[in-house]
N, C-alpha and C positions, 0 to 999 in steps of 0.2 A: 617299721618303715624300711624300705629298700635304700641302698646306698645312693641311688640316683637322686632321691629327694633331698639329700643333705650335701650333695656335691658343691652347691654354691656356698654353703656354710663352711665346708672344708677349705675352699679357696679363700673365703673371707678371713678365716682363722689363720691361715698361712700368711696372708698379707699383714694381719694385725700383729703377728708374732715377729715378723722379720723386717718389715718396712720402716717402722719408727726407729729401730736401732740402726738400720742401714742409713737412713737420712741423717741421724745424729752423727754417725762416723763420717759420712761424706762432708757434712758441714764443718767437721773438725779438720778434714784434710786426708782421711783414710780413703783409699780408692779401690775400685774393682772388686775382685773376688774376696779380697781381705775384708772389705766393708760388708759385703753380702754375707759372708760366712760368720762374721762376728755379730751381725745384726740381731740374731735371736738372743744372744747373751746380753747385749746392751738393752734390748726391749725388756728382758726379764729383770734386769737391774732397775730400770726405770719403774716398772710395775711394783717391785718390792719397796722402793723408796717412796714412791707416790702414795701407795696404799697406807703406809705407816704415817706419812705426813698428813694425808687427808683425815685420817682418824683423829689425829691430834688437834686439828683445827675445826673438825665437825663437818667436813665435806663428804657427801654421799659418794660411794664408789659406784661408778657406772661407765658405760662405754664412752659417753660424751666427756665426763670429767677426766677419764684416763687419756683420751685423745688431746684434750686441752693441755694437760700436763706434759704430754709428749711434745706438742708444738712449742710450748714455752722452753722446754729443755733443748729442742733443736735450735731455736733462735739463740739461746745462750751459747750453744756449741758453735753456731755460725759466727757469732761475735768473737769468740776465742780464736776460731780459725782465721778470721780476718786480721786480728791483731798479730797472730803468728805469721800470717802470710802463707799458711800451708794449704788452705782450700783453693788457692789459685795455681798450685803447682800442677804440672802435667802428670798424668797417671803413671807414666813410665819412670818418673823421677822420684816417686814417693818412697820407695824402698830400694836401697842399694843392692845391686846384683840381680834384680828381678826384671827380666825383659818382658815387654808387653806381648800378650798372646795375639797371634794373627787371627784374621777373620775365620779362616777354615778351622783353626784350632778351637776357637770359641764355639763354632758350629758343632764340632765333634763332642765337645764337652756338654753342650746342651743335649745332644743325642744320647750320650751315655747316661746323663742325669735322668732323662725321661725314661730310658729303659730300666736302669737300676731302681730308681724311685718308683716307677710304675709297677714293676714286678713285685717289689716289696709291698707296696700299698695294696695291690690286688690279693696277694697272699694273706695279708692281715685281714682284709675285708672278708675273704673267703672263710677264714677261721672264725671270725666274729659272727658270720652268717647275716645278721641284719644290723643296721645302724643303731637301733634302739635296744639291742640285747644287753642285759646287765652283766658286768664282769663279776663273777662269783668267787672272789677271794677276800681274805680278811681285810686288807688295807683298802680295797676298792669300796666297800660299804662305807667306811669312814670318809673317804674322799668325795663320794657322790653326795652324801648328806652334808658335808662341809660346803660343797658348791651351793646346795639349796639354801643353807643358812646365810651365805654371803649375798646371794641374790635377795633374800628376804630382809636382811638387816642393812644392806648397803655398806657394810664394813668388811674390808679385805686385809686388814693389817695383820702382820705376823705376830704382833704383840697383843693378843687377846681376842681377836675376832671370832675364834672358834670356841669361845666360852660356852655357847649353847650346846656344843657337843658334850660338855661335861656338866649339864644341867645348871649352868651358871654358878656353880660352887667353886670353880677355879677358872683363872684366865691365863692359861699356859702359853709359853712361846711355841709357835708351830709355824714352819715355813709355808707361806700361802701364795707364793709367786704363781705357781701353776693354777691354783684355785682362782686367783684374782683375774687372770687372763681368760681362762675358760668360762668363768661365770658371766662374763660380759660379751662373749663371742656371739655375733649375730647369726641368724639363719638356722636356729635349732629350736625344736618344740620343747625339749626338756634337757636336764643336765646329763642324762645318760648318753644321748646323742652327742652332746658337746664333748664329753669325756672320751668317748670312742673316737670321735674325729680328731681329738688332740693327739691320740696315739699315732694316727696317720701323719699328722703335721709334724710331730716331733721326729718321727722316723725318717721322714723324707725332706721336707723343707728346711728344718732346723739342723738335724744331724748331718745330712749329706753335704749341705753347703758349708757347714762348719768344718767337716773333714777336708773338703776341697780347698778351703782357705789354708788349712795346716799344710797340706801337700804343696800348695803354691809357694809357701815360704821355705819349706824344707827342700824342695827342688826348684829353686827360683829361675834357673836358666833352662829348664826342661819342661815341655808342655805335656808329653805323653803320660808321665805319672799322674799328673793332675786330671787328665782326661779319663784315665782308668779308675780313678778313685771311687766314683759312684757305683761302678759294677762290682768292685771288690767289696765295698761296704754292704751291698745287697746280699752277699753270700754268707753273712754272719747272722746267726740266730741269737747269740748272746745279747746283742743289742740291735734294735730296740725291742724285739719280740718278747724276750724273757722279762724285761723290765716292766713293760706296760701290760703284760698278761699274767703270767704265773706269779710274779711278785706283786703286781698291782701298785707299784710305787711311782706314780706319775711325778711327784716332786723331785725324787732322785733322778728320774729319767731326764727331766729338764736340765738338771745340773750336769749330767753326763753329756747330753746332746750339745750343750753350749761350751763345753770344756775345750774341744779342739780349736774353735774360733778364738777363744781367749788366749790359748797358747800361741796361736799364730800372731796375734797382736803383740804379745810379749817378745817374740822373736824379732818381729819387725822393729819394735822399739829399741832393742839392744843391738841390732845389726850395725856394723861399723860403716865408715865412709859416708856419713850423712850429716846434714846440718843439725844443730841442736834443736831447731824448731821442729824438724821432722821427728827427731827422737821424742820430743816432748808431746807432740800431737798423738803419736802412736802409744806412748806411755799413758796418756789420759784415756785413750780409747781402751787400752788394756784394763785400766782401773774400772772403767764402766762395765766391760764385759765380765771381768772377774767378780764384780759385785753381783752380777746376775747368777753366776755359778754358785756363789756362796749363799746368797739370799734364797735361791731356789731350794737348797738343802744344806744343812749345816756341815755334812760330811764333804761338801764340795770344796771347802777350804783344804781339807787333807788330800782330796783327790788332786787339786791343783798343785799342792806341795809335792806330792808323790811324783807327778810327771814333769813338773817344772824344775824341781830341785837339782837334778843332774845338769841341766843346761845352765842354770844360774851359777852353780858351783864352778863349772868350767869357765864361764865368762868372767866371773869375779876373780878366779885364780889367775887367769891370763892377764887381766887388767892390773891386778896387784903385782904380779911378777914384772910386768912392763915398768910400772912405776918404781918398783924396788931397784931395778937395774939402772934406773935413771937417777938414783941417789935419794929417793924419797922414802927411806926406810922408816923413819919415825911416823909420818902420816899413815903409811901402809900398816904398820904395826898397831897403831892406835885404832884405825878403822877396823882391822881384823878382830881386835879384842872387843870393840863395841858391837860388831855384828854377832860375835859369839855370845856375848851377854844378852843381846836382844833376842836371839833365837832361844836361849835357855829360859829367859824370863817369859817370853811369849808362850813357849810350850807349857810352862808351869801354869800360867794364867788360863790357857785354853783347857788344859786337862782338868782344872778345878772348876770350870764353868759348868753350871748345872745341866744345860742341854747336852753338853759333851759327856758329862758324867753318866747321863741316862743312856747314851750310846755305848760308852765303854763298859757299863755294867750289865749289858745284855748278855745273858748266858746262852750258849748254843753248843750242841754236840758236834762231833766230827767223825771221820772214818778212821779205821785202824791203820790204813796205809795211805801213802801219798800217790801210789801208782794210778788209781782210778782218776784222781784229779789231773795228773800229768796227761793221761790219755784223753781226757775231756778237753784240755787246753789244745792239744795237737789237732783234734778233729772238730773242734768247736761244738761239743756236745753239752747240753744244759747241765749245769752243776746244781740243779735243784729238781726234785721229783725224779721218777723213773720213766724215762721215755725210751721207746724203741729207737734203734739207730736206723733211721730211714734215709739219711744222707750224711755225707762227711765233707769236710772242707780241706782235705789234705793238699790239693793242688795250690790253694792259697797259702797254706802253711809252708809249702816248698818255696813259693815265691818270696815269702817273708824271710826265709833263711838265706835266699839269694840276696835280698835287700840288706840283711845283717852283714853278710860277707862284703858287699859293696861299700857300706858305710864304714866298716872297720878298715878295709884295705885302702880306701880313698880318703880316710880321715875326714869324713863329711857326715854331720848329724849323728855322731856316735852317741849323743845323749839319748837318742831314741832307743838304742839297744839297752842302755842302762835302765831307762824307764820301763822297757818291756820286761827285763829280768826282775826289776823291783816289783812290778805288778804281779808277775807270775809267782814270785816267792810269797808275797802276801796272800795271794789266792790259795796257794797250797797250804799255807799255815792255817787259814780259815777252814779249809776242806779236810785237813789231816787230823792226826791224833790230838785230843784236847790237852794232853799232859805236856806238850811242847812248851818250854819256858818262854819262847819267843812268840807264842800265839797271841798274847795281848796286843801285839803291834797291829793285828788285824781288827782290833776292837773299834777303831775309828769308823768302820763300816759295819757295825753290829756283828762283827766276826762272821759275816755271811759271804761265803765264797762266790755265790752267784752275783753279788754286787761288785766285789773287787774285780771279778773277771771282766766286767764291762769296761774297766779302765785298761785292762790288758789289751782289749780290742783296738784301742786308739793307735798306739804305736805299731801294732800288728798290721793295720790297714795301710798306714803310710809306708812302712817298710815293704809290704807286699806290692804296693804300687810301684815303688822303685825297682823291685825285683822283676815284676812282670814287664815293665817298660824295657828293661835291659834284655829280657828274653825275647821280646818282640823284635828288637833291633838286631840281635844275634841271628834270629831265624831269617830276618829279611836280608841280612848281609850274606848268609850262606846260600840262601835260595835265590839271591839276586832278584828279589821281589820288591815292589814299592812298600814302604813302611805302613801305609794306610791299609792296603790289602792284607798284609801280614797280620796287622793288629786285629782286623775283623776276623780272620781265620782263628787266631789265638783266642779271641773272646768267645767265639762259638765253641771252641774246645773247652774253655773254662765253664761255659754254661752247661755243657754236657757232663763234664767231670763233677760239677757240683749239683747235679740232678735238677737242672733248671733253676740255678741260683738258690738252691736249698728249698725249693718250693714245698716238698712233702713235710720237711721239718718245721718250716715256718707256719704252715697251716695247722699241723698237729699241735704245736705249742699254743697257738691262739685258741683253737677250738677246745682244748682241754679245760679251759676255764670260762668258756662262753656258751657252749652248747648246753641244752637242758639236761642231758644225761649221757654218760656219767660225767661228773665234775671232779677234777683232781683235788685231793685233800677234802673231799666231801661236798655234797650238793646242798644248796640252800633253796633254790627254786627248781623243782623237779620236773616241771612240765609246762607246756604252753598254756594250759588251762589255769595253772596257778599264777603264771605271769599275767594272764588276762584278768584274773580276779584282783590282783594288786593294782592293775592299771585302771579298773573301773571303780575302785574303792572311793574315789572322790564323789562319785555319783550315788553310790549305795549307802555310804555312811553320812551322818549329819555333819555339819560344818564344825561343831565343837567336839567331835569325836577324839578320844585319846585311846590309842590301842596299845595293849600290853601283849607281848608275845616273846617267845624265845628268839633272840636276834639271829641265831644261826639257822632258824627255820624259814627265814625270808621276810619276817615282819618289818625289819629295818628298812626295806626297800620302799615301804609305803610312803615315807616322807619325800624322798627324792623323785618318785614317779607319780604320786597322786596328791601331794601336798597334805597328807594326813599326818597329824601329830602322833608320834610314837614315844613310848617310854624309853626305849633304847635306840638312839640314832647310830650307835656303833656296836661292835661285837664284844666290847668289854663292859659288861653291865655294871660292874662295881665302880667304874670311872664316872660316878655321878653323885649319888647321895646315899645315906644309910637306908632310906626307903627303897631305893632301887636295888640295892644289894640284898635286902630282906626278901623282896618279891622274887628275885632271881633264884633264891635257894628255898623259899618256903611257900610260894603262891599256891601250889597244889594242896596246901593244908589250910586254905582260907576259911573253911568251915569249922576249924579247930582252934585257930590262933587269932585272937582279937587284934594283935599287932598287925597282922597281914591286912585285914580289912581297914584298919586305920591308915595304913600306907596307901591302899587303893583309893580311899577317899581324899587323902592329902594330895595325891597326884592327879585326881580328877579322872580316873580311868573309867571309860564307858564301854570298851569293847576288848575282846580277847582274840588273839590269832593263834590257831593251833595247826599242827601238821602231824599226820600219822606216819610219815616216813621215818623209819628207824635207822640206827647206825649200821645195823647188819645189812640193810637195803641200800646203803650208800649215803646216808645223811651226814652232814657235818656234826661234829661232837664238840661240846663246850662243857668243861668240868664245873664251871661256876654257875650254870643255869639249870641245875637238876630240878628245881621247883617249877620250871616252865616246860620241862621236857614231856611229862606225862600228866596232862590235865583232864580230869574226869568231867566231861561236858554233859553227862547224862543227869547230873544233879540239877535240882531246881536253881534257877538263877542264870541259866545259859539259854539264849534264844538264837537259833541259827539265822544269820543275815545273808551270807553268801558263801559259796564254796567253789573251789577250782582244783582239779587234780586231787591230791591227798590233803590239801590245806583247806581251812575253813575260817570264817570270820563270825564271831558270836557277840551278840549284845549281852553284857554281863550286868546283872542286877543282884547277884547273890549277897554282896555285902550290904546293899541297901535294904534288901528283905530282912537280913539278919538284924540290922539296926532297928527296923520297925518292930520286929518281934521282941527284941530286947526292951524297947520302950513300952510295949504293951504289957 
C-alpha cells in the first residue's frame, strides 16, 4: 500500500499519542509548548499504567477502553489543578523567566516544524518504500508479532501479556507501552502499516515537540533557538532513523523520544521564583512524563538519570549551600546523608532487579580503538553496521561547540555540557575496547553504542540551537540585515551543508532494512513474490494451519501479516518449549528420529515453510536452527501448496504417514 492510503492513520496516531497527555498537563496547569512537548511522554505513561491495571481487573484493552481511561485521568488532573489553582493561571505566568512567544514567532516555529518534520518524514517514507513493507531486523519480527498477540488477546500489560511469544511457558516482564498504543491505532489494515507509521509519528510529532519543549525552558527568554530546533533535529540520523530501522527497537525509541519533554518539565518544576503550587503542578507533570519514559523501556530510567543528574546535582548543591549559610547545618547534613544512602540503596536494588540483570549481562564486542567512535560522534555517522559516508553533520557540530562556549562563559545551562560529555563517554566506552574496566557502566543500555549515542543527540541539538541562534544574530548585526532574513539565509546554508538535511543518509539507513534486496545483516524476505506469498497465506492455507519454518527465512511474518499460526513467532526458537528447541535443531531428520515426529504431532504442525536462499547469497543466519535450514522436500510427505521467489509452503504429512505405517 502507498503512503497516501495511510496518511489518515498517521494523523490519527499522532493525535492519539500526543493529545491525551497534552490535555492531562493542561488540566494540571502546564501550558503552551511545555505541555505539547511532554504530552507524548504522559500519554505513554497513561498507556503503561492503564494496560497493567486493565489486565488486573479483567478489562479488555482496546481503543475505546484506553480513551475512557485517559478521560478519567484528565478529569482527575483537572480536579487537582482546580484545587491548586494552577490551571487558571495565565500562560506567561506558569514558569518563571519564560516570556510568551509572539504571534510571528509561533508562526515561524510552525514553519520550521513543518519543514524539519516534513523532510524527515519524507526521507523515512522513501527509505521504507511502501507503508506495508516489513522491517527485516531481529527485534522487528518480535515486535510485529507482539502487536498481533495484543490485538488477538486484548491484553497489553507489561506484566505477562507477551506470554504467547514464549509459547505460554513463561510470563516475562516486557515493556509494552509502544505495543499498547500502536495495537489500537485506527486507520490501518495490519500491524505492519501501524508499526511503520509509528516510526513517522515518533520521529516527528513526539520527538520534535519534545525537543522544542526542552529548548523552550533552556532558552526561556529567547525565541530563535526554539524556532531553529526542528530544523537542527532533522539533520541527525542517529535518532530516529537508526532506532526505528537498523535497530528495530521501537520501545526504546519511545523512551528516547519522550525524554526531552520530561526533562523540560523537571526544569520547570525546579525553577525558582515561583509559587509552591506552580512547582507542585509541574513536578506532578514531570512524574507522569517520567513514568512514560521508564515504562516505555527499562533503560529509560538510566537515560533519565544520565541526563538529569548533572542538573539535579547543581540545584541540590546550591540549595544546600544556601541553607547551610543560613545556619541550618544539621538539617542540611542529615538530608545529604539520607540522599546518599537512598542513592546507594536504590542503585543496589535496581542492579539486582532481574530485568536489569538481563540488560547488564548482555555481552557485546567492541572496536580496538576509540577514534572511529569519536569520528562518528562528530559527523553523526551510524555507530552500527558499515554505511558509506554520504552526508555529514559538521556544521551542526560546529554550532554545538559554539553553544558549549556560550553556556560555559555565560554560566547558563552548563548541565547540558556535562550531560553531553557523560553521554559521549558512555558511548565511547560501549564502542571501544572490551577490556576497559569502566565499560560495564555502559551495560545499562546493553553495552550498545548506537543506543547510548541517541542520548548524546539530545543535549547536542539544544546546544546547537543556541549556537546557531547566536550565529544568526551575529551575521545580522554585521550585515545590518533583519534577523528574519538572515535566519532564512543561514538555514538555507545549513540545508546545503547537510546535504538536504541529511537526506541521502536518512534514506540509505531506512532502505537498508526495508528493501527486498539486499538487507543489512541478512535477508529474510528476498523478493516481492515471497512477500506476496506470505500475504495470501490466509487464503491458501486452512484456518487450522500451523506452520513450521526457519524463522530467519521469513516464516515468522505469517502471523502478523496473514493471521496464520506459526511455531516460532520470534527469531529465538529456543525461547518456547523443549519441542520447539528439538525441531529447530533436528527437524530435517524427522524420518530418522521418532522424537521429532512426536514433537510435530504435539504442536499440531500441518505445514512447512522452506526457502532456498543461502547464506552465501545473502540470507540471514541463525546458529540454533540448523535442523530447519536444509529440509529435503523431495521425500514423501511434502505436498507443494504455494511458492513465491525462492520460498515455498508445503503441506506436511510425513509424520502422519510414518505413524500409520508403524501401526500397520
